[in-house]
PAZAPA-4460 file (N, C-alpha, C; in steps of 0.05 Angstrom, whole numbers, plus 32768, in hexadecimal, padded with zeros to 4 digits):
% residues 252
    n_x    n_y    n_z   ca_x   ca_y   ca_z    c_x    c_y    c_z   seq   type   mol
   8011   7FE8   8000   8000   8000   8000   8012   8019   8000     1      X     A
   800D   802B   7FEE   801D   8043   7FEC   8016   8057   8002     2      X     A
   8029   8067   800A   8025   807C   801D   8030   8096   8011     3      X     A
   8032   80AA   8022   803C   80C4   8019   805A   80C2   8012     4      X     A
   8067   80AC   8018   8083   80AA   8013   808A   80A3   7FF6     5      X     A
   8077   809E   7FE4   807D   8097   7FC9   808B   80AF   7FBC     6      X     A
   809C   80A9   7FA8   80AA   80BD   7F99   80A4   80B9   7F7C     7      X     A
   8096   80CC   7F6F   808E   80C8   7F53   80A6   80C6   7F41     8      X     A
   80BE   80CF   7F49   80D5   80CD   7F39   80DE   80B0   7F35     9      X     A
   80D4   809E   7F46   80DA   8082   7F43   80C9   8075   7F2E    10      X     A
   80B4   8083   7F23   80A1   8076   7F11   80AA   807C   7EF4    11      X     A
   80BF   8070   7EEB   80C9   8075   7ED0   80B6   8068   7EBC    12      X     A
   80B0   8077   7EA7   809D   806D   7E93   80AA   8066   7E78    13      X     A
   80C4   8068   7E76   80D0   8062   7E5C   80CD   8045   7E56    14      X     A
   80CE   803E   7E3D   80C8   8023   7E34   80DB   800F   7E40    15      X     A
   80F4   8016   7E45   8107   8003   7E50   80FF   7FF9   7E6C    16      X     A
   80EE   8008   7E7A   80E7   8001   7E95   80CE   7FF0   7E96    17      X     A
   80C2   7FEA   7E80   80A9   7FDC   7E80   80AD   7FBE   7E7E    18      X     A
   809A   7FAF   7E88   809D   7F92   7E87   8092   7F88   7E6D    19      X     A
   8092   7F6D   7E69   808A   7F61   7E50   806E   7F69   7E48    20      X     A
   805C   7F6D   7E5B   8040   7F74   7E55   803E   7F8D   7E45    21      X     A
   8050   7FA0   7E4B   804E   7FBB   7E3E   8060   7FBD   7E26    22      X     A
   8070   7FA8   7E20   8082   7FAA   7E0A   8075   7F9F   7DF0    23      X     A
   805D   7F94   7DF2   804F   7F8A   7DDB   8045   7FA1   7DCA    24      X     A
   8043   7F9C   7DB0   803A   7FB1   7D9E   801C   7FB6   7DA3    25      X     A
   8015   7FD0   7DA1   7FF9   7FD7   7DA5   7FEE   7FE4   7D8C    26      X     A
   7FD4   7FE1   7D88   7FC7   7FEB   7D70   7FC0   8008   7D72    27      X     A
   7FBD   8013   7D89   7FB5   802F   7D8D   7FCA   803F   7D9C    28      X     A
   7FCC   8058   7D94   7FDF   806A   7DA2   7FD9   806C   7DC0    29      X     A
   7FBF   806D   7DC6   7FB8   8070   7DE3   7FBE   8056   7DF2    30      X     A
   7FBE   803F   7DE5   7FC7   8027   7DF2   7FE4   8029   7DFA    31      X     A
   7FF4   8035   7DE9   8010   8039   7DEF   8014   804B   7E07    32      X     A
   8004   8061   7E07   8006   8073   7E1E   7FFE   8065   7E38    33      X     A
   7FEA   8055   7E37   7FE0   8046   7E4E   7FF6   8033   7E58    34      X     A
   8002   8025   7E46   8017   8012   7E4D   802F   8020   7E5A    35      X     A
   8036   8036   7E4F   804E   8044   7E58   804A   8050   7E74    36      X     A
   8032   8053   7E7D   802D   805E   7E98   8023   8048   7EAB    37      X     A
   8029   802F   7EA4   8020   8019   7EB5   8029   801B   7ED2    38      X     A
   8042   8022   7ED6   804D   8023   7EF1   8041   8039   7F01    39      X     A
   803B   804F   7EF4   802D   8065   7F02   8011   805C   7F0A    40      X     A
   8003   804E   7EF8   7FE8   8045   7EFE   7FE8   8030   7F14    41      X     A
   7FFC   801F   7F15   7FFD   800B   7F2B   8001   801A   7F45    42      X     A
   8011   802F   7F45   8015   803E   7F5E   7FFB   804B   7F66    43      X     A
   7FEB   8055   7F53   7FD1   8060   7F59   7FBF   804B   7F66    44      X     A
   7FBE   8034   7F5A   7FAD   801F   7F65   7FB4   8017   7F82    45      X     A
   7FCE   801A   7F89   7FD7   8012   7FA3   7FD5   8029   7FB8    46      X     A
   7FCD   8040   7FB0   7FCB   8057   7FC3   7FB9   8050   7FDA    47      X     A
   7FC2   8057   7FF2   7FB2   8052   800A   7F97   8061   8008    48      X     A
   7F97   8079   7FFC   7F7E   8088   7FF9   7F6A   8078   7FEA    49      X     A
   7F71   806C   7FD3   7F5E   805E   7FC3   7F57   8043   7FCF    50      X     A
   7F69   8036   7FDC   7F63   801D   7FEA   7F4E   8022   7FFF    51      X     A
   7F51   8036   800F   7F3E   803C   8025   7F24   8049   801A    52      X     A
   7F26   8057   8004   7F0D   8061   7FF8   7EFC   804A   7FEE    53      X     A
   7F09   8036   7FE3   7EFA   801F   7FD9   7EEF   800D   7FEF    54      X     A
   7EFE   8009   8004   7EF3   7FF7   8019   7EE3   8006   802E    55      X     A
   7EDF   8020   802B   7ECE   802F   803D   7EDA   8038   8056    56      X     A
   7EF4   8035   805A   7F01   803D   8073   7F0E   8059   8072    57      X     A
   7F0C   8067   805C   7F17   8081   805A   7F07   8094   806C    58      X     A
   7F14   80A4   807D   7F06   80B6   808F   7EF6   80CA   807E    59      X     A
   7EDD   80D0   8086   7ECC   80E2   8077   7ED9   80FE   8074    60      X     A
   7EE8   8107   8087   7EF5   8122   8084   7F0A   8122   806E    61      X     A
   7F17   810B   806B   7F2A   8109   8055   7F1C   8108   803A    62      X     A
   7F05   80FA   8039   7EF6   80FA   8020   7EEC   8116   801A    63      X     A
   7EE5   8125   802E   7EDC   8141   8029   7EF3   8151   801C    64      X     A
   7F0B   814E   8027   7F22   815C   801B   7F25   8155   7FFE    65      X     A
   7F23   813B   7FF8   7F25   8132   7FDC   7F10   813F   7FCA    66      X     A
   7EF7   813F   7FD3   7EE1   814B   7FC3   7EE5   8169   7FC0    67      X     A
   7EEE   8176   7FD5   7EF4   8193   7FD2   7F09   8199   7FBE    68      X     A
   7F1F   8189   7FBF   7F34   818D   7FAB   7F2B   8185   7F8F    69      X     A
   7F1B   8170   7F8D   7F12   8168   7F73   7F00   817D   7F66    70      X     A
   7EF0   818A   7F77   7EDF   81A0   7F6C   7EF1   81B7   7F62    71      X     A
   7F06   81BE   7F70   7F18   81D2   7F67   7F26   81C9   7F4D    72      X     A
   7F2D   81AF   7F4C   7F3A   81A4   7F34   7F28   81A6   7F1C    73      X     A
   7F0E   81A0   7F20   7EFB   81A0   7F09   7EF9   81BC   7EFD    74      X     A
   7EFB   81D0   7F0D   7EFA   81EC   7F02   7F11   81F0   7EEE    75      X     A
   7F29   81E7   7EF5   7F3F   81EA   7EE3   7F3F   81D7   7ECC    76      X     A
   7F36   81BE   7ED2   7F35   81AA   7EBD   7F21   81B2   7EA7    77      X     A
   7F0B   81BE   7EAF   7EF7   81C6   7E9B   7F03   81DB   7E88    78      X     A
   7F14   81ED   7E93   7F21   8201   7E83   7F34   81F5   7E6F    79      X     A
   7F43   81E0   7E79   7F56   81D3   7E67   7F47   81C5   7E50    80      X     A
   7F30   81B8   7E57   7F20   81AA   7E42   7F15   81BF   7E2E    81      X     A
   7F0D   81D6   7E37   7F03   81EA   7E25   7F19   81F4   7E12    82      X     A
   7F31   81F6   7E1C   7F48   81FE   7E0C   7F4E   81E9   7DF7    83      X     A
   7F4D   81CF   7DFF   7F51   81BA   7DEB   7F3B   81BB   7DD6    84      X     A
   7F22   81C0   7DDE   7F0C   81C2   7DCB   7F11   81D8   7DB7    85      X     A
   7F1C   81EF   7DC0   7F20   8205   7DAE   7F35   81FF   7D99    86      X     A
   7F47   81ED   7D9F   7F5C   81E5   7D8B   7F56   81CD   7D7B    87      X     A
   7F3E   81C1   7D7F   7F37   81A8   7D72   7F36   81AB   7D53    88      X     A
   7F3D   8196   7D44   7F3F   8198   7D27   7F24   8197   7D19    89      X     A
   7F0F   818F   7D27   7EF5   818D   7D19   7EDF   8191   7D2E    90      X     A
   7EC6   8196   7D25   7EB0   819C   7D37   7EA9   8184   7D4A    91      X     A
   7EAC   816C   7D40   7EA5   8155   7D50   7EB8   8152   7D68    92      X     A
   7ED2   8155   7D63   7EE5   8154   7D79   7EE1   816C   7D8C    93      X     A
   7EDE   8183   7D80   7ED9   819B   7D91   7EC1   8199   7DA2    94      X     A
   7EAC   818D   7D97   7E93   818A   7DA6   7E96   8177   7DBD    95      X     A
   7EA5   8161   7DB9   7EA9   814F   7DD0   7EB8   815C   7DE7    96      X     A
   7ECE   816A   7DE0   7EDD   8177   7DF6   7ECE   818D   7E03    97      X     A
   7EBE   819C   7DF3   7EAE   81B1   7DFE   7E98   81A6   7E11    98      X     A
   7E8B   8190   7E09   7E77   8184   7E1A   7E84   8179   7E34    99      X     A
   7E9B   816E   7E31   7EAA   8164   7E49   7EB1   817B   7E5C   100      X     A
   7EB8   8192   7E50   7EBF   81A9   7E61   7EA6   81B3   7E70   101      X     A
   7E8F   81B3   7E62   7E76   81BC   7E6E   7E6E   81A9   7E84   102      X     A
   7E71   818F   7E7F   7E69   817B   7E93   7E7A   817E   7EAC   103      X     A
   7E94   8182   7EA9   7EA6   8185   7EC0   7E9F   819E   7ED0   104      X     A
   7E99   81B4   7EC1   7E94   81CD   7ECE   7E79   81CF   7EDC   105      X     A
   7E65   81C0   7ED2   7E4A   81C2   7EDD   7E41   81A9   7EEB   106      X     A
   7E3E   8193   7EDC   7E31   817B   7EE7   7E43   816F   7EFD   107      X     A
   7E5C   8169   7EF6   7E6D   815C   7F0A   7E72   816F   7F22   108      X     A
   7E77   8188   7F1C   7E7C   819B   7F32   7E63   819E   7F44   109      X     A
   7E4B   819D   7F38   7E33   819F   7F48   7E2F   8187   7F5A   110      X     A
   7E36   816F   7F50   7E34   8157   7F60   7E47   8159   7F78   111      X     A
   7E5F   8163   7F73   7E72   8167   7F89   7E66   817A   7F9E   112      X     A
   7E5B   8190   7F94   7E4F   81A4   7FA6   7E39   8199   7FB6   113      X     A
   7E28   8189   7FAA   7E12   817C   7FB9   7E1C   816A   7FCF   114      X     A
   7E31   815B   7FC9   7E3C   8149   7FDD   7E49   8159   7FF4   115      X     A
   7E57   816E   7FED   7E64   817E   8002   7E50   818C   8013   116      X     A
   7E38   8192   8009   7E24   81A0   8018   7E11   818E   8026   117      X     A
   7E15   8174   8023   7E03   8160   8030   7E0C   8159   804C   118      X     A
   7DFC   8149   8059   7E04   813F   8074   7E16   8127   8073   119      X     A
   7E1D   811E   805B   7E2D   8106   8059   7E4A   810A   8062   120      X     A
   7E54   8123   8060   7E6F   8129   8067   7E71   813D   807D   121      X     A
   7E88   813E   808B   7E8B   8153   80A0   7E8A   816F   8095   122      X     A
   7E84   8182   80A6   7E83   819E   809D   7E9F   81A8   8094   123      X     A
   7E9F   81BC   8082   7EB8   81C7   8079   7EC6   81D5   8090   124      X     A
   7EE1   81D5   808F   7EF1   81E2   80A4   7EFC   81FD   809A   125      X     A
   7EF5   8205   8082   7EFE   821E   8077   7EFA   821E   8059   126      X     A
   7F02   8233   804C   7F00   8235   802F   7F16   8224   8022   127      X     A
   7F0F   8211   8011   7F23   8200   8005   7F36   8211   7FF3   128      X     A
   7F4F   820A   7FF4   7F63   8216   7FE2   7F72   81FF   7FD4   129      X     A
   7F7C   8205   7FBC   7F8A   81F0   7FAD   7FA2   81E5   7FBD   130      X     A
   7FA4   81CB   7FBD   7FBD   81BF   7FC7   7FD2   81C3   7FB1   131      X     A
   7FEC   81BF   7FB8   8001   81C1   7FA4   7FFC   81AE   7F8C   132      X     A
   7FF2   8196   7F93   7FED   8182   7F7E   7FD6   818A   7F6C   133      X     A
   7FC1   8195   7F77   7FA9   819D   7F68   7FB1   81B4   7F56   134      X     A
   7FBD   81C9   7F61   7FC4   81E0   7F51   7FD9   81D9   7F3C   135      X     A
   7FEC   81C9   7F43   8000   81C0   7F2F   7FF3   81B2   7F18   136      X     A
   7FE0   81A0   7F1E   7FD3   8190   7F09   7FC3   81A2   7EF6   137      X     A
   7FB1   81B2   7F01   7FA0   81C3   7EF0   7FB1   81D7   7EE0   138      X     A
   7FC6   81E1   7EED   7FD7   81F5   7EDF   7FE5   81E7   7EC7   139      X     A
   7FEF   81CF   7ECC   7FFC   81C0   7EB6   7FE8   81BB   7E9F   140      X     A
   7FD0   81B2   7EA6   7FBC   81AC   7E91   7FB5   81C5   7E81   141      X     A
   7FAF   81DB   7E8F   7FA6   81F3   7E80   7FBD   81FF   7E70   142      X     A
   7FD5   81FF   7E7B   7FEC   8209   7E6C   7FF1   81F8   7E53   143      X     A
   7FEF   81DE   7E56   7FF4   81CC   7E3F   7FDF   81D0   7E2A   144      X     A
   7FC6   81D1   7E32   7FB0   81D5   7E1F   7FB1   81F0   7E11   145      X     A
   7FBB   8204   7E1F   7FBB   821F   7E14   7FD3   8224   7E02   146      X     A
   7FE9   8217   7E07   8002   821E   7DF9   800D   8209   7DE6   147      X     A
   8003   81F0   7DE8   800E   81DB   7DD7   7FFA   81D3   7DC2   148      X     A
   8002   81C4   7DAE   7FF0   81BB   7D98   7FD8   81AC   7DA3   149      X     A
   7FC2   81AB   7D94   7FAA   819E   7D9C   7FB0   8181   7DA5   150      X     A
   7FBF   8172   7D96   7FC4   8156   7D9D   7FD1   8153   7DB8   151      X     A
   7FE3   8165   7DBF   7FF1   8164   7DD9   7FDD   816A   7DEF   152      X     A
   7FCD   817F   7DEB   7FB9   8186   7E00   7FA5   816F   7E04   153      X     A
   7F9D   8162   7DEF   7F8A   814C   7DF2   7F96   8135   7E01   154      X     A
   7FB0   812F   7DFC   7FBD   8119   7E0A   7FC0   8120   7E28   155      X     A
   7FC4   813A   7E2E   7FC7   8142   7E4A   7FAE   813F   7E5A   156      X     A
   7F97   8144   7E4E   7F7E   8142   7E5E   7F73   8125   7E5F   157      X     A
   7F7E   8113   7E4F   7F73   80F8   7E4E   7F77   80E8   7E68   158      X     A
   7F8D   80E9   7E76   7F90   80D9   7E8E   7F7A   80DD   7EA2   159      X     A
   7F70   80F5   7EA5   7F5A   80FA   7EB9   7F42   80EA   7EB1   160      X     A
   7F3B   80E9   7E98   7F25   80D8   7E8F   7F2A   80BB   7E95   161      X     A
   7F41   80B2   7E8B   7F46   8095   7E89   7F4D   8089   7EA4   162      X     A
   7F5F   8095   7EB3   7F67   808A   7ECD   7F50   808B   7EE1   163      X     A
   7F41   80A1   7EE0   7F29   80A3   7EF2   7F16   808C   7EEC   164      X     A
   7F11   8086   7ED3   7EFF   8070   7ECC   7F0A   8055   7ED4   165      X     A
   7F24   8051   7ED0   7F31   8038   7ED7   7F30   8033   7EF5   166      X     A
   7F37   8047   7F04   7F35   8045   7F21   7F18   8042   7F2A   167      X     A
   7F06   8051   7F1E   7EEA   8051   7F26   7EDD   8037   7F22   168      X     A
   7EE4   8028   7F0E   7ED7   800E   7F0A   7EDB   7FFB   7F22   169      X     A
   7EF3   7FFB   7F2C   7EF9   7FEA   7F44   7EED   7FF6   7F5D   170      X     A
   7EEF   8010   7F61   7EE5   801D   7F79   7EC7   8019   7F7B   171      X     A
   7EB9   801B   7F64   7E9B   8019   7F65   7E92   7FFE   7F6F   172      X     A
   7EA0   7FE9   7F66   7E98   7FCE   7F6F   7E9D   7FCB   7F8D   173      X     A
   7EB4   7FD5   7F96   7EBA   7FD4   7FB3   7EA5   7FE3   7FC3   174      X     A
   7E9E   7FFB   7FB8   7E8A   800B   7FC7   7E6F   7FFE   7FC9   175      X     A
   7E67   7FEF   7FB4   7E4E   7FE0   7FB5   7E4F   7FCB   7FCB   176      X     A
   7E66   7FBF   7FCF   7E6A   7FAB   7FE4   7E68   7FB9   8000   177      X     A
   7E73   7FD1   8002   7E72   7FE0   801B   7E55   7FE7   8021   178      X     A
   7E46   7FEF   800D   7E2A   7FF7   8011   7E19   7FDF   8019   179      X     A
   7E20   7FC7   800F   7E11   7FAF   8017   7E13   7FAA   8035   180      X     A
   7E2A   7FB1   8040   7E2F   7FAD   805D   7E25   7FC5   806D   181      X     A
   7E26   7FDD   8061   7E1F   7FF6   806F   7E11   8009   805C   182      X     A
   7DF6   8006   805A   7DE7   8017   8047   7DEA   8035   804D   183      X     A
   7DF1   803D   8065   7DF3   8059   806D   7E10   8064   806B   184      X     A
   7E22   8055   805E   7E3D   805E   805D   7E3E   807A   8050   185      X     A
   7E4E   808C   805C   7E4D   80A9   8054   7E55   80AF   8038   186      X     A
   7E65   809F   802B   7E6D   80A6   800F   7E6E   808F   7FFC   187      X     A
   7E69   8077   8004   7E6B   8060   7FF2   7E57   8062   7FDB   188      X     A
   7E3F   806C   7FE0   7E2B   806D   7FCA   7E35   8080   7FB4   189      X     A
   7E42   8096   7FBD   7E4D   80A9   7FA9   7E63   809C   7F99   190      X     A
   7E73   808B   7FA5   7E8A   807E   7F97   7E7F   806B   7F82   191      X     A
   7E68   8060   7F85   7E5D   804E   7F71   7E58   805C   7F56   192      X     A
   7E56   8076   7F56   7E52   8085   7F3D   7E6B   8086   7F2D   193      X     A
   7E82   807F   7F38   7E9B   8080   7F2A   7E9B   806E   7F11   194      X     A
   7E89   805A   7F10   7E89   8046   7EFA   7E72   804B   7EE7   195      X     A
   7E69   8063   7EE3   7E52   8069   7ED2   7E59   8062   7EB5   196      X     A
   7E47   8053   7EA7   7E4D   804B   7E8B   7E52   8062   7E79   197      X     A
   7E44   8079   7E7D   7E48   808F   7E6B   7E64   809B   7E6E   198      X     A
   7E70   8098   7E86   7E8B   80A3   7E89   7E9F   8091   7E7A   199      X     A
   7E9B   8077   7E7A   7EAD   8065   7E6B   7EAA   806A   7E4D   200      X     A
   7E92   8071   7E44   7E8E   8079   7E28   7E9E   8092   7E21   201      X     A
   7E9E   80A5   7E33   7EAD   80BE   7E2D   7ECB   80B8   7E2D   202      X     A
   7ED5   80A6   7E3D   7EF1   809E   7E3D   7EF8   8093   7E22   203      X     A
   7EE8   8081   7E17   7EED   8076   7DFD   7EEE   808B   7DE7   204      X     A
   7EDB   809E   7DE9   7EDB   80B3   7DD4   7EF3   80C5   7DD7   205      X     A
   7EFC   80CB   7DEF   7F14   80DB   7DF3   7F2C   80CC   7DE8   206      X     A
   7F2E   80B2   7DEC   7F44   80A2   7DE1   7F44   80A4   7DC3   207      X     A
   7F2C   80A1   7DB7   7F2A   80A2   7D9A   7F35   80BC   7D8F   208      X     A
   7F2E   80D2   7D9C   7F37   80EC   7D93   7F56   80EF   7D96   209      X     A
   7F61   80E5   7DAC   7F7E   80E6   7DB0   7F8C   80D4   7D9C   210      X     A
   7F81   80BD   7D96   7F8C   80AC   7D81   7F8C   80BA   7D66   211      X     A
   7F76   80C7   7D60   7F74   80D5   7D46   7F88   80EC   7D45   212      X     A
   7F8B   80FA   7D5B   7F9E   8111   7D5C   7FBB   8106   7D59   213      X     A
   7FC1   80F0   7D65   7FDB   80E4   7D63   7FE1   80DC   7D46   214      X     A
   7FCD   80D2   7D38   7FD1   80C9   7D1C   7FD8   80E1   7D0A   215      X     A
   7FCE   80F8   7D11   7FD3   8110   7D01   7FEB   8120   7D0B   216      X     A
   7FF6   8118   7D21   800C   8128   7D2D   8027   8120   7D22   217      X     A
   803A   8132   7D27   8056   812C   7D1F   8062   8119   7D34   218      X     A
   8079   810D   7D2E   8085   80FC   7D42   808D   810B   7D5B   219      X     A
   8096   8124   7D58   809D   8134   7D6F   8084   8139   7D80   220      X     A
   806D   813E   7D74   8055   8143   7D82   804B   812A   7D91   221      X     A
   804F   8113   7D84   8047   80FA   7D91   8058   80F5   7DAA   222      X     A
   8072   80FB   7DA8   8083   80F8   7DBF   807A   810B   7DD6   223      X     A
   8072   8123   7DCE   8069   8136   7DE3   804E   812D   7DEE   224      X     A
   803D   8121   7DDE   8024   8116   7DE8   8029   8101   7DFD   225      X     A
   803C   80EF   7DF8   8043   80DB   7E0C   804E   80E7   7E25   226      X     A
   805E   80FC   7E22   806A   810A   7E39   8054   8116   7E4B   227      X     A
   8041   8125   7E3F   802D   8132   7E4F   8019   811E   7E5B   228      X     A
   8014   8108   7E4D   8003   80F3   7E58   8010   80E8   7E71   229      X     A
   802A   80E4   7E70   8039   80DA   7E87   8038   80ED   7E9F   230      X     A
   803C   8107   7E99   803C   811B   7EAF   8020   811C   7EBB   231      X     A
   800B   811D   7EAB   7FF0   811E   7EB6   7FEA   8106   7EC7   232      X     A
   7FF4   80EF   7EBF   7FEF   80D6   7ECE   7FFD   80D8   7EE9   233      X     A
   8015   80E4   7EEA   8023   80E8   7F03   8013   80FB   7F15   234      X     A
   8008   8110   7F09   7FF7   8123   7F19   7FDE   8114   7F24   235      X     A
   7FD3   8102   7F14   7FBD   80F2   7F1F   7FC5   80E3   7F38   236      X     A
   7FDC   80D7   7F37   7FE7   80C9   7F4F   7FEA   80DC   7F67   237      X     A
   7FF6   80F3   7F62   7FFB   8105   7F78   7FE1   8111   7F83   238      X     A
   7FCE   8117   7F70   7FB4   8123   7F79   7FA5   810F   7F8B   239      X     A
   7FA2   80F6   7F82   7F94   80E2   7F93   7FA1   80E0   7FAE   240      X     A
   7FBC   80DF   7FAF   7FCA   80DA   7FC8   7FC8   80F2   7FDB   241      X     A
   7FC6   810A   7FD0   7FC8   8122   7FE1   7FB1   8126   7FF4   242      X     A
   7F9A   8119   7FEF   7F83   811C   8001   7F89   810F   801C   243      X     A
   7F95   80F8   801C   7F9B   80E9   8034   7FB7   80F1   803F   244      X     A
   7FC9   80F8   802E   7FE4   80FF   8036   7FEB   811B   802B   245      X     A
   7FDF   8130   8037   7FE3   814B   802D   8000   8154   8030   246      X     A
   8008   8164   801D   8023   8171   801E   801D   818F   801D   247      X     A
   801C   819C   8035   8015   81B8   8036   8028   81CA   8026   248      X     A
   801E   81E1   801F   802F   81F5   8012   8046   81FC   8025   249      X     A
   805E   8201   801B   8074   8209   802C   806E   8222   803B   250      X     A
   8076   8223   8054   8073   823A   8066   8056   8242   806A   251      X     A
   8044   822E   8068   8028   8234   806C   8020   8231   8089   252      X     A
***
């Protein structure tokens, strides 16, 4: 089980560090990205935060911190998605990213707000501010989407879709087991929504668009796509972990 002592610098994603499973040829560019970040994703799966979120033993106050930070993250993520949409090569791609931006800014954020305002979680202890991990992540995404080619921006926002869905599939089943034993569990019912079919459909569409962008990109752009996908995956790891193992701002 991972703790706050993990060091993301140990999670090398170059092809030479991968085992036989990831050295096989893949048909899709996004499959290659997924394989190259296998060690990061394994570290995510082993995080104490996610293990305890799944088995229902995560303290409700820690879950509140996570939801507060995720709501702040969604504000920035929706801006990054809107920027990707603005650079899309065709109306269909632009429409998908724009719809995703609107969903993050309104629907998902509203669900978070409803949960934070309910009796399911402890009261707020103050006005939430971005953790270093949250601010770093959204700043990276918005800067990449604003200043780099469309293909690179699309690759940067993909891990949030894909890793969230991958983690969510397992968490949702565990949460259903928790609810069977304790129907009044403060957050398990909310966790079951992590595995919504429509979200998995959006992941597949996002992958298709990144695959298409990679096919039209230069070799240098594809290398940059892989680089930003790797960085965003590392931020996913740090973001998940920071709720249970916070790293305060220096001199705070």
